[in-house]
N, C-alpha and C positions, 0 to 999 in steps of 0.2 A: 212711565214707570212711577206709579204712585208711592211705592215704598221709599224711593229716593226722595220724593217730594216731602213726605212726612218726616223722614229721617233728617233732612236738611233743616226743616223748620224746628223740630224738637232739639236738635243739637245746637242750633243758634240760640234758642231761648236758654238752654242749660248753660251754654258758654257765657252768656251775658250775666246770669245770676252768679256764676262762679267768679267772673271778673269783678263784680260788685263786692262779693265777699272778700276777695283778695285785696281790694282797695281798702275796705274797712279794717282788715287785719293789719295792713301796712300802716295805716294812720294810727291804729291803736298802739303799735310798737313805737312809732316815731314820737307819739305824744307822751310816752313814758307813763301811761296810766298804771294805777295800782290794780293789777290783775292777779287772780288766784293762781293762774298757770304760770310756770316759769317761762322766761323769755325764750330759751332755746326750744321749748315745745311749741310756742307760737311761731317761731321762725320755721320750724319743720312743717307745721300745718300750712303756713303761708306759702312755702315752697311747693308743697304738694298740691294745694289749690291752684296755684299758678300753672303748674305743669298740666293739671287736669283741664284747666281753661284752654290751654293750647291744644290739647287732644280733641276737645269738643269743637274748637274752631276749625281744626283740620277736617273733622267729620262733617261740619257744616259746609265747608268748601267742596269736599268730595261729593256730598249729596247733591249740591247744585250742579256739578259737572255731569253727574249721572242722570239728573232729573230731565224729563221731557215735557213737564208741565210748563215751566218757564225756562227754556233752554239757555244755558250760559256756555260760552267757549272758554278755553283755558286762558286766553288773553284777557277776556273780560273779568275773570276771577282774579287775575294777577295784576292787571293794570287798572288803577283807580279811575273812575268816571268815564269808562269806555263802554259800559253796559248799555244795551238798548232798553232795558227795563229799569225805570226810575234811576237814571245814571247818577244823580247826586246822592241819593240815599244809599244806593249800593256802593258807590265810590267811598262814602264815609266808612262803611264797613271794611272794604278792602284796604284803605289807607290805614285804618286803625289796627287791623290784623298785622300788616307789614311793619308798622311802628312797634307793635308788641314783640314781633320777632327780633327787631333790632335791640330792644331792651333786654330780651332774653340772652342775646349774644353778649351784651355787656355784663350780664350776671355771670356768665361762664368765664368772662375775662376779668372779673372783679379784682382778683389778686394781682393783675398786671397793669391795670389802668389807674389804680389808686382809689381810695375811699371817696374823696371829694368829687371826682369826675363821675364815679359810679352813682353817687347819690343824686347829682344833678340830672343825669340821664334818667334815673329811676323816677324822678318827679314827672317825667313825661307819661307815666302810667295814667295820670288823671286826664291827660289829653286823649289817651286811648279810650278811657272810660266815657268821656264826653262824646267822642266821635261815635262810639258804639251805641250809646244811648240814643243819639240822633238817628243812627242806622235802624235800630229796632223799632223806633216810633214812626219812622217815615216810610218804611217798606214792609212788605209782607201782608198776608191776608188776615192776620190775627190782630192787626194794630188797633182796631177799635172794639175788640171783644172785651167785655167786663173783666173776665178772669186774667186776660193778658195785661190790661191796664193796671189791675190790682198788683200783679207781680212786679211790673216795672215801677209802680208807685212805691212799693215797699223797698225795692232796691235803691231807688233814687233818694228816698227819705233816709235810709240807713247811711248812705254815703254822705248826704248833706249833714246829718246829725253828727257823724264822726268828725267831719271837718269843722263844724260849729263848735264842738267840744274841744277839738284840738287847738283852735285859734281863739276861742272865746271863753274858755273855761266851762264851768257848769252851765248848762242851758236851763233858763227859767221856763216856767209854764207858758209864759207869753211868747218867749223865743221859740219854744217847741211848737206852739200853735202857728206862728209865722212860718216856720220851716215846713210844716205839714201843708199849710195852705199854698205856699209857693210851689211845693212839690206837685200838688194836685193840678195847679194851673199850668205848670210847665208840661207835665205829662199829657194832660188833655189838649193843651194847645198844639203840641207837636203831633199827637195822634190824629187830630182832626184837621190838620193842614190840608187844604184841597189839593188833590193831585190832578195834573193835566190829563185830559181825556182825548188826546189826539189819536190814540191807538188803543184798542181793546182786544185782548186775546181770550176767547172763551175756551175753556178746557173742561173735560169731564173727569172726575176722580172718584172712583168707587161708586159710580152712579149718581154723584152729586155734581152739578154744574158749578164750576168756579169761574170767577171773572177777575182778571188782573189788568189794572190800568197802568200804563207806562207814562213817564214824564217826557 
């Protein structure tokens, strides 16, 4: 079912970009930057982007369940590191998604658990983002495509710059160059990590033969 295959891939990419935007918005609010928009507006946008991220993650998972190109069982989608296809990379994605669900639950219970505990749990969003970054760069058939690497590089650089500004004040041109260079090295390093070739599954999608290596 090629539609499910492309839907899963597209939803996963959109979910990652939305997650990155959510992290940048969250850092911008915690840093108390002087922004032209009022804080309540940023909070509403942040909440909307976070919800939209969850929707696309759900679409990604559903697409994987319906897909027949690289079949996944319900257990493999729900239990980290049990997939037969690149178990570590896929497991990072599953674990990150489930941690994000846990964070969403604390958001719903924010008024009952207290501001301090909520804030500490909310910090785990960066762990979710890091795990998801590893997931998108270590799995999938687009991981070495220039357009895909460009999207991920922009997302990683945006988050890195947000944190650099948050904890280091104004970023100098030299600091900006260092951040961009480090971003490029990290993205390329992860994207071109060799995958074990103990098993290869050849599939045909839309008349084009695809090849997927599993770890």
